[in-house]
C-alpha positions as CSV (number, residue, x, y, z in Angstrom):
1,X,93.7,-46.9,-35.5
2,X,95.2,-50.3,-34.7
3,X,98.4,-51.3,-33.0
4,X,98.0,-55.0,-33.9
5,X,100.5,-56.3,-36.4
6,X,98.9,-57.5,-39.6
7,X,102.2,-59.0,-40.8
8,X,102.8,-61.1,-37.6
9,X,106.5,-61.7,-38.1
10,X,107.7,-63.2,-34.8
11,X,111.3,-62.4,-35.5
12,X,110.5,-58.6,-35.8
13,X,112.2,-56.6,-33.0
14,X,108.9,-54.8,-32.3
15,X,106.5,-57.8,-32.4
16,X,105.0,-57.9,-28.9
17,X,102.6,-59.8,-26.8
18,X,99.2,-60.5,-28.3
19,X,100.4,-59.6,-31.7
20,X,100.8,-55.9,-30.9
21,X,103.5,-53.7,-32.4
22,X,105.8,-52.1,-29.9
23,X,107.1,-49.6,-32.4
24,X,104.0,-48.2,-34.2
25,X,100.7,-47.1,-32.8
26,X,99.0,-47.3,-36.2
27,X,99.8,-50.4,-38.2
28,X,97.3,-49.8,-41.0
29,X,100.0,-49.6,-43.8
30,X,99.0,-49.4,-47.5
31,X,101.6,-52.0,-48.4
32,X,102.1,-55.8,-48.5
33,X,105.1,-55.5,-46.2
34,X,105.7,-53.5,-43.0
35,X,108.0,-50.6,-43.8
36,X,109.5,-50.7,-40.3
37,X,110.2,-54.5,-40.1
38,X,113.7,-55.4,-38.8
39,X,115.0,-58.3,-36.9
40,X,116.4,-57.8,-33.5
41,X,120.0,-58.2,-34.9
42,X,119.3,-55.6,-37.6
43,X,117.9,-53.2,-35.0
44,X,120.9,-53.6,-32.8
45,X,123.3,-53.1,-35.7
46,X,121.5,-49.9,-36.7
47,X,121.6,-48.6,-33.2
48,X,125.3,-49.2,-32.9
49,X,125.9,-47.3,-36.2
50,X,123.8,-44.4,-34.9
51,X,125.8,-44.2,-31.7
52,X,129.0,-44.3,-33.7
53,X,127.7,-41.3,-35.8
54,X,126.8,-39.4,-32.7
55,X,130.4,-40.0,-31.4
56,X,131.8,-38.7,-34.7
57,X,129.8,-35.5,-34.5
58,X,130.5,-35.0,-30.8
59,X,126.9,-35.4,-29.6
60,X,127.8,-37.0,-26.3
61,X,124.6,-35.6,-24.8
62,X,122.6,-37.9,-27.0
63,X,124.8,-40.9,-26.5
64,X,124.2,-40.5,-22.8
65,X,120.5,-40.7,-23.5
66,X,120.5,-43.5,-26.1
67,X,123.7,-45.3,-25.5
68,X,124.0,-48.9,-24.4
69,X,125.5,-48.7,-20.9
70,X,123.6,-50.4,-18.1
71,X,123.1,-47.1,-16.2
72,X,121.4,-45.4,-19.2
73,X,117.7,-45.2,-19.9
74,X,115.7,-48.3,-20.6
75,X,115.5,-47.7,-24.4
76,X,118.6,-49.7,-25.1
77,X,117.5,-52.6,-22.9
78,X,114.1,-52.6,-24.7
79,X,115.9,-52.8,-28.1
80,X,118.3,-55.6,-27.1
81,X,115.8,-57.6,-25.1
82,X,113.5,-57.7,-28.2
């Protein structure tokens, strides 16, 4: 199992230090392109859409955990800091 990114796209939101993937622990995909590749902007947009869906369904408990306010868990800051 390898967490090194074979695709090495520096604009990927999950491309980390030393070429490691911050999203997947196993990057041995049987494809020519990473199925999880997104730019930081695409990841932020998807996250905003997910929070909006949670609001629409009344899942404020999950918004509290995965929202984007400064006092919420670090997951949002990790997404936006890229």
